[in-house]
Each structure stands twice: as structure tokens, then as C-alpha cells.
C-alpha positions in Angstrom: 0.0 -0.1 0.0 1.1 3.4 -1.0 1.9 5.3 2.5 0.7 8.6 1.7 0.8 9.7 5.4 2.3 7.7 8.5 2.1 8.5 12.3 5.7 7.9 13.9 7.0 8.6 17.5 8.6 12.2 15.7 6.0 13.3 14.3 3.7 12.8 11.0 5.5 11.5 7.4 3.7 12.6 4.7 5.3 11.0 0.9 6.0 14.3 -1.0 3.1 14.5 -3.6 5.1 17.4 -5.3 7.9 15.2 -6.5 6.0 12.4 -7.8 6.3 10.7 -10.1 10.2 10.6 -10.8 11.8 11.2 -7.1 9.7 9.2 -4.5 10.7 10.9 -1.0 9.6 11.8 2.0 8.4 15.0 4.6 8.5 14.8 8.7 6.2 16.9 10.1 7.1 17.3 13.5 4.5 19.8 14.6 0.8 20.7 14.0 2.3 24.7 11.6 4.2 22.0 9.6 1.6 19.8 9.3 -0.6 22.6 7.9 2.3 23.7 5.4 2.0 20.2 4.4 -1.7 20.8 3.5 -1.4 24.3 1.5 1.6 23.5 0.0 -0.2 20.3 -1.7 2.5 17.4 -0.3 -0.5 16.1 1.1 -3.8 16.4 -1.0 -7.1 14.7 -1.6 -10.2 14.9 0.7 -9.8 12.2 3.0 -6.2 12.7 3.3 -6.5 16.4 4.2 -9.2 14.9 7.0 -6.7 12.4 8.5 -3.8 14.5 8.5 -5.4 17.0 10.0 -6.4 14.9 12.7 -2.6 13.6 13.4 -1.6 17.8 13.3 -4.3 18.2 16.0 -3.1 15.1 18.0 0.7 15.9 17.2 0.1 19.8 18.9 -1.6 18.0 22.0 1.6 15.5 22.4 3.9 18.4 21.8 1.9 21.2 24.5 3.9 22.4 27.2 0.7 22.6 29.1 -0.3 20.9 32.4 -3.3 20.9 32.9 -6.4 20.6 30.5 -7.5 24.2 31.7 -3.8 25.3 30.4 -4.3 23.6 27.5 -7.9 24.6 26.5 -6.9 27.6 24.5 -3.8 26.2 23.2 -6.4 23.2 21.3 -8.7 26.1 19.7 -5.8 27.4 18.2 -4.4 24.2 16.8 -7.8 23.3 15.5 -7.8 26.9 13.8 -4.5 26.6 12.2 -5.1 23.8 10.9 -9.0 25.2 9.4 -7.3 27.6 7.9 -5.6 25.5 5.4 -7.7 24.3 2.5 -11.3 25.7 2.3 -13.3 23.5 0.0 -12.7 19.9 1.6 -15.4 19.5 3.9 -13.7 16.2 5.0 -11.1 18.7 6.7 -13.7 20.3 8.7 -15.6 17.2 9.3 -12.3 15.5 11.1 -11.0 18.4 13.2 -14.9 18.8 14.1 -14.5 15.3 15.6 -11.4 15.5 17.4 -13.1 19.1 19.1 -16.0 16.9 20.0 -13.9 14.3 21.6 -11.9 17.1 23.7 -15.0 18.5 24.8 -16.4 14.9 26.0 -12.9 14.2 27.9 -12.6 17.5 29.5 -16.0 17.5 30.7 -15.6 13.9 32.2 -12.7 15.3 34.0 -9.8 13.1 32.0 -6.6 14.2 32.5 -4.2 15.9 30.0 -2.2 13.2 29.3 -5.8 10.9 29.1 -6.9 13.7 26.2 -3.6 13.7 24.6 -3.7 9.6 24.2 -7.2 9.5 22.8 -6.9 12.6 20.6 -4.2 10.7 18.9 -6.2 7.5 19.1 -8.7 8.5 17.3 -6.7 10.0 14.8 -5.5 6.7 14.1 -8.9 5.3 13.9 -10.0 8.0 11.2 -6.9 6.5 9.4 -8.2 3.0 9.7 -11.8 4.0 9.1 -10.9 5.3 5.4 -8.9 2.4 4.6 -11.7 0.0 5.0 -14.2 2.9 3.4 -12.4 3.1 0.8 -12.2 -1.0 0.1 -16.1 -1.1 0.4 -16.9 2.0 -1.9 -14.4 -0.1 -4.5 -16.9 -3.1 -4.3 -20.0 -1.0 -4.4 -18.3 1.1 -7.6 -16.9 -2.0 -9.5 -20.6 -3.9 -9.7 -21.1 -0.9 -11.8 -18.6 -0.9 -14.6 -19.0 -3.6 -17.2 -16.4 -6.4 -17.3 -14.5 -4.7 -20.2 -14.4 -1.2 -20.2 -12.3 2.4 -20.6 -12.7 4.5 -17.6 -11.7 8.2 -17.9 -10.8 9.5 -14.1 -10.0 13.1 -13.6 -7.4 14.5 -11.1 -5.9 11.8 -8.6 -8.7 10.1 -6.3 -6.2 7.0 -5.2 -4.2 5.9 -2.7 -2.6 9.4 -2.8 -5.8 11.3 -2.1 -6.6 8.5 1.0 -5.0 6.8 3.6 -4.9 3.7 1.0 -6.2 1.9 -1.7 -8.6 5.4 -3.3 -12.1 6.5 -3.7 -12.6 7.0 -7.8 -9.3 4.5 -8.4 -10.4 2.2 -5.1 -13.3 1.5 -7.8 -11.1 0.5 -10.4 -8.7 -1.4 -8.3 -11.5 -3.4 -7.0 -12.7 -4.2 -10.2 -9.9 -5.5 -11.5 -9.4 -7.1 -8.6 -13.1 -9.0 -9.8 -11.1 -9.9 -12.9 -12.7 -7.1 -14.9 -10.4 -5.8 -18.3 -10.1 -2.1 -17.6 -8.1 0.4 -19.4 -7.8 3.6 -17.8 -7.7 7.0 -18.9 -6.3 9.3 -16.8 -6.9 13.2 -17.5 -3.4 15.0 -17.0 -5.9 17.9 -14.8 -4.3 21.0 -15.4 -2.8 22.7 -13.9 -1.0 21.1 -11.1 -1.1 17.7 -13.3 -2.5 15.3 -10.7 -3.3 12.8 -13.1 0.0 12.6 -15.2 1.6 12.5 -11.9 0.2 11.1 -9.7 -2.8 8.7 -11.0 -0.4 7.2 -13.9 2.2 6.4 -11.2 -0.1 4.6 -8.8 -1.7 2.7 -11.5 1.2 1.7 -13.3 2.3 0.7 -9.7 0.0 -1.7 -9.5 0.1 -3.0 -13.3 -3.3 -1.5 -14.8 -3.5 -0.6 -18.0 -3.1 3.0 -17.7 -3.3 6.7 -20.9 -2.7 9.9 -19.7 -4.6 12.2 -22.1 -4.2 16.1 -22.2 -7.6 17.4 -20.5 -8.8 18.8 -23.7 -8.3 15.1 -25.6 -11.6 13.4 -23.7 -14.4 14.2 -25.8 -12.5 13.3 -29.0 -11.7 9.3 -26.8 -15.4 9.6 -26.2 -16.6 9.8 -29.5 -14.0 6.9 -30.8 -15.7 4.7 -28.6 -13.0 4.6 -26.4 -14.7 5.5 -22.7 -17.8 3.7 -21.2 -17.6 5.3 -18.1 -16.1 8.2 -16.1 -15.3 7.9 -11.9 -14.3 10.6 -10.3 -14.1 11.3 -6.3 -15.1 14.6 -5.0 -14.1 17.1 -2.2 -17.6 18.3 -0.8 -20.8 16.8 -2.2 -23.9 18.6 -0.9 -27.3 17.9 0.1 -28.8 17.8 -3.7 -26.1 15.5 -4.8 -24.4 18.9 -6.5 -20.5 17.5 -6.1 -16.8 19.6 -6.2 -14.0 18.4 -7.4 -10.9 19.4 -8.9 -11.3 22.1 -11.4 -12.1 20.6 -14.9 -14.4 17.6 -13.8 -17.7 19.5 -14.6 -16.1 20.1 -18.2 -16.3 16.0 -18.2 -19.8 15.3 -16.9 -21.1 17.4 -19.6 -18.9 15.6 -21.7 -20.2 12.7 -20.6 -24.0 13.4 -20.8 -23.5 14.2 -24.3 -22.1 11.0 -25.0 -24.3 8.9 -23.2 -21.8 7.8 -20.8 -22.2 6.9 -17.1 -20.5 9.2 -14.8 -19.9 8.3 -11.2 -18.1 10.3 -7.9 -17.0 8.3 -5.3 -16.3 9.4 -1.9 -16.5 8.4 2.0 -19.4 9.4 4.0 -17.3 12.4 5.5 -17.0 13.9 2.2 -20.9 14.3 2.2 -21.8 18.1 3.4 -26.1 17.8 4.7 -25.6 21.0 6.0 -24.9 22.9 2.6 -28.4 22.7 0.6 -26.2 23.1 -2.4 -23.3 23.5 -4.8 -23.9 27.1 -4.9 -22.7 27.5 -1.3 -19.2 25.2 -1.4 -16.6 27.4 -0.6 -13.8 27.4 -4.2 -10.7 27.7 -3.5 -8.8 30.1 -5.4 -4.5 28.7 -5.8 -1.8 31.0 -6.4 -1.1 32.3 -9.7 2.4 30.7 -10.5 1.0 26.9 -10.4 -0.8 28.0 -14.3 2.6 30.8 -14.7 5.3 28.4 -14.3 5.9 24.9 -14.7 8.9 23.1 -13.1 10.6 26.5 -12.5 10.0 27.6 -15.8 7.3 30.5 -16.3 5.5 30.1 -19.2 3.6 32.9 -19.5 4.1 37.0 -20.0 4.5 38.8 -17.6 1.8 40.7 -16.2 -1.1 38.6 -17.7 -4.0 38.1 -15.7 -4.6 34.6 -14.0 -7.8 32.9 -13.0 -7.0 29.4 -11.2 -9.8 28.0 -9.1 -8.4 24.9 -7.7 -12.5 23.4 -7.9 -15.7 23.5 -10.0 -18.9 22.0 -9.0 -20.8 19.5 -11.5 -24.7 19.8 -10.7 -26.3 16.7 -9.6 -28.0 16.3 -12.7 -24.6 15.1 -15.1 -24.1 12.9 -11.9 -25.6 9.1 -13.1 -24.5 8.0 -9.5 -22.8 8.5 -5.9 -20.8 6.1 -4.7 -19.8 6.0 -1.0 -19.0 3.3 1.8 -22.7 3.1 2.7 -23.9 2.1 -0.6 -24.9 3.4 -4.3 -27.0 6.4 -4.2 -29.0 7.7 -7.0 -31.2 10.8 -7.7 -33.5 12.6 -6.5 -30.2 13.4 -4.3 -32.1 14.8 -1.8 -33.6 11.9 -0.8 -31.3 9.2 -1.3 -28.5 10.9 0.7 -31.0 12.1 3.4 -32.0 8.2 3.5 -28.5 6.9 3.6 -27.6 9.6 6.2 -29.2 6.8 8.5 -27.4 4.0 7.6 -24.4 3.5 9.8 
């Protein structure tokens, strides 16, 4: 399994995704501030992985605290959570994980637990989230694999694989499960401008698993669909609203429209922690704007004229009407999503 992030006695060890695929190196974050920096700079990325990283960041901040009592630690705990929550705005898994750590702290502090007990329990909770994420990915993979033909071309956008989770993956988990069940899958991986998560990360993952993969430029998808090379699209998500609108890497919306035009099913695979029933529609999902340099430069070389205007939203929102089904560890949901997501909320 690809070691996206690992807890060590010194801190959290991350594979540096900014250096893949040609260099496999690791970053050790020994403070919660460093965990926050790792998230912002996209050393670690992908909504599920960001959530678990933040949980470990909270646990690391508690472990390193110089406080001697719970009362003394309480305001520091709030600062730790606030710093990690400020890293990236779109992925709801980040806030889900931090809220889960906050709830645990409040419960333990209210019950009179000692600071040492709280530190231990916070780390145990982060470990639990890590294990739950891998289990959820494998379960949703099995659900999603059943939707794919026995032999097909599958288009992906961005990286929703082991690198975006604690292991196995969401969209790529569906593909992995299908291959494990003997299905013949040919993956077409959009390069995913401007950060190239598809070309760099998805291709690296799938090649390591010996899954047939072809990287295509983002503007080639329609042509391949027209040629009949693609029978399904499977993507991940960073936040899914109550009506089924799904925020994912910029360019996903384009792919969904193309899939509809060519009568190709468009599936979204994400853990239940990505479902945000408190957000009614995709219009209310905050969209992160990334630094202009990600567009103006590549591999340190400037590609655009000095002074030109740059637009670099990291995500777009695919309206629910373009989504054939949403795949989670709880099952497969179809429209109307207001009803199916609400019903699935009751499933544990």
C-alpha cells in the first residue's frame, strides 16, 4: 500500500506528492504548524487524506504541548484547530475531522479526564480515522466495481487514489476493486491542469499496480468518447452538497457535460465524510483559489507573459443532474439526491 501518511514517534511522515512521479521522497512534520504547511503546499492532498492529516496534526499539537493542565491546554487546543482549519476551504473532510477531534476533547474534558488521557485519546481517534478511511475505500470500491462493465475504458480526472486517501483510494478504489474482480479495465487519466495530478500521480499509482493506463491531455476527452474508447467516468469529490452537487478538481464539470453528451455514465466516489448535508446546493460550496504561479510556471520555468491576468480556481462544482450515481461506503445513491442522501444518513 502506498504510504500517503504515517504516524511516527517523531511526527507525521508524508510522501511528498509535489516530487512524484520521478522522485519518491518523504517529509516529516514534527509540529502541527508543519502539518498545516504540508496541507497548504499540497505535499499531501485529496480530501480524505487532508482530513486524517488534520486529525494527526491536532494529536501532534496536543502531544507537543507544554501545558500542565487541561484548563491551560484548552485555549491552545482551539488555536491548533483554527490553524489547521484555515489550510484549505473546499474539502469538507478537513472540517469533519477537526470537529470530530473537538467533540472528543469536549467530552473528555467534561468528564474530568487528565491532560495525559486526553493526549492519548486524541491520538487514538486519529488512528481510528486512518483505519476507517482505508476500510471505507475498500467497501466503496466493491460497491462501485459492480457498476462497471466486464471490459471497459474508464476516464478519471485528478487523483482520487491511494495518494488522496490513507490507502486504496475512492475513484481509483473502484477501479482497483474492478480489476481484483477480474474485469478488464483500461484507464484514461486526464493530466489535470495545472497541477497535473492525473499525469503525475494517478498514472504513477496505477502503473505500480500494473493497471493499463493511458494519460491524455484534458482537452482530449471528448474525442476519445466519440471514438467509443470510454464507457464510464469515475471521479472523486471534495464536498457533496445535500442536493448531490459535487465539488471536485477543476475540469470535472467539463468532463461531466461531455459524458452526458455521449451517454456515458458519470460516477462520483467519495467517503460519507465528504457528504455535507448542511450545505443545500453546490452554490454554497467555497472554492479555493490557488496561487497564480501554478499556472504561470511549470518545473520552475515561466510559461506566460509578465503581467498577464491569471485565474486559478482549484475546484468546480458538477450539478447533480450530470451525476449518474454517488458511491460511498454506505452504498450507491441515485437521484433525487435530496432523498437518497438523506435516507443514507440513517445508515451506519
